[in-house]
C-alpha positions in Angstrom: -0.1 0.1 0.0 1.4 3.8 -0.9 2.0 5.9 2.0 -0.3 8.8 2.3 2.1 11.5 1.0 2.8 9.6 -1.8 -1.0 9.5 -2.9 -1.0 13.4 -2.1 2.1 13.8 -4.6 0.1 11.8 -7.3 -2.9 14.2 -6.7 -0.8 17.2 -6.7 1.1 16.0 -9.9 -2.2 15.5 -11.5 -3.7 18.7 -10.8 -0.4 20.5 -11.6 -0.3 18.9 -14.9 -3.9 19.4 -15.6 -3.6 23.1 -14.7 -1.0 23.8 -17.3 -2.9 21.6 -20.2 -5.8 23.9 -19.1 -4.1 27.4 -19.0 -2.7 26.5 -22.7 -6.0 25.5 -24.0 -7.6 28.8 -22.7 -4.9 30.6 -24.2 -4.7 28.9 -27.8 -8.0 27.5 -28.0 -10.7 30.3 -26.5 -11.4 33.4 -28.1 -13.5 35.3 -25.7 -11.0 37.7 -23.8 -13.4 37.3 -20.6 -13.1 33.3 -20.9 -9.5 33.4 -21.6 -8.8 35.4 -18.6 -11.4 33.6 -16.4 -9.7 30.1 -17.2 -6.4 31.2 -17.1 -6.7 32.8 -13.4 -8.3 29.5 -12.5 -5.6 27.3 -13.8 -3.0 29.8 -12.2 -4.8 29.2 -8.9 -4.9 25.8 -9.5 -1.2 25.3 -10.0 -0.4 27.5 -6.9 -2.6 25.2 -4.8 -0.9 22.1 -6.7 2.6 23.0 -5.4 1.3 24.0 -1.8 -0.4 20.0 -1.9 3.2 18.9 -2.6 4.7 21.2 0.2 2.6 19.8 2.5 3.4 16.3 2.2 6.6 17.3 3.9 4.8 18.1 6.9 2.8 15.8 9.3 -0.1 16.4 11.9 -3.9 16.8 11.7 -4.3 20.4 10.7 -2.3 19.6 7.7 -4.2 16.7 6.7 -7.2 19.1 6.9 -5.4 21.7 4.9 -5.0 18.9 2.1 -8.7 18.1 1.7 -9.7 21.7 2.3 -7.4 22.8 -0.8 -8.4 19.6 -2.7 -12.3 20.8 -2.4 -11.3 24.3 -3.1 -9.8 23.5 -6.5 -12.6 21.4 -7.5 -15.0 23.8 -6.6 -13.4 27.2 -7.5 -11.3 26.4 -10.7 -14.0 23.4 -11.6 -16.8 25.6 -11.9 -14.6 28.2 -13.8 -13.8 25.4 -16.4 -17.1 24.0 -16.5 -18.6 27.7 -17.2 -16.2 28.3 -20.1 -15.6 24.7 -21.8 -19.1 23.0 -20.9 -21.1 26.5 -21.1 -22.7 25.3 -17.7 -23.5 28.9 -17.0 -24.9 28.3 -13.5 -21.6 26.4 -12.6 -20.0 29.5 -11.0 -22.1 29.7 -8.1 -19.9 27.1 -6.5 -17.1 29.2 -7.1 -17.3 31.4 -3.8 -17.5 28.5 -1.8 -14.3 27.0 -3.6 -12.6 30.3 -2.6 -13.5 30.2 1.0 -12.4 26.2 0.9 -8.9 27.9 -0.4 -8.7 30.3 2.4 -9.5 27.8 5.1 -7.0 25.6 3.6 -4.3 28.2 3.9 -5.5 29.0 7.6 -5.5 25.4 8.5 -1.5 25.6 7.0 -0.6 28.1 9.1 -2.5 26.5 12.3 -0.3 23.7 11.8 2.6 25.6 12.6 1.3 26.0 16.3 1.1 22.0 16.9 4.7 22.0 15.4 5.9 24.6 17.8 8.5 23.3 20.3 
């Protein structure tokens, strides 16, 4: 069985890869400037948070575990809703973006709180 950090590295790698692919598709495949900007912003957020997911594999503790799940859910809801709107014409999808954004913020907060548990 794989160790949990290995699984999170695979998840983060997949998210990072797909962020780059989606950013390229937005830059070269979309024509609406607003759609391009929105999708590129979402792919940037996805890429940044993928890197943070990798870095959290170097830290242990309950707050970091919570951080990982919050970041993953935030990526799915924030970035995913933007992708769904512009790639699949699911106009109402972005109603999930604010929830995703809050989850990303809570992920960062959880990461910050993890330092309290590791203080010596």
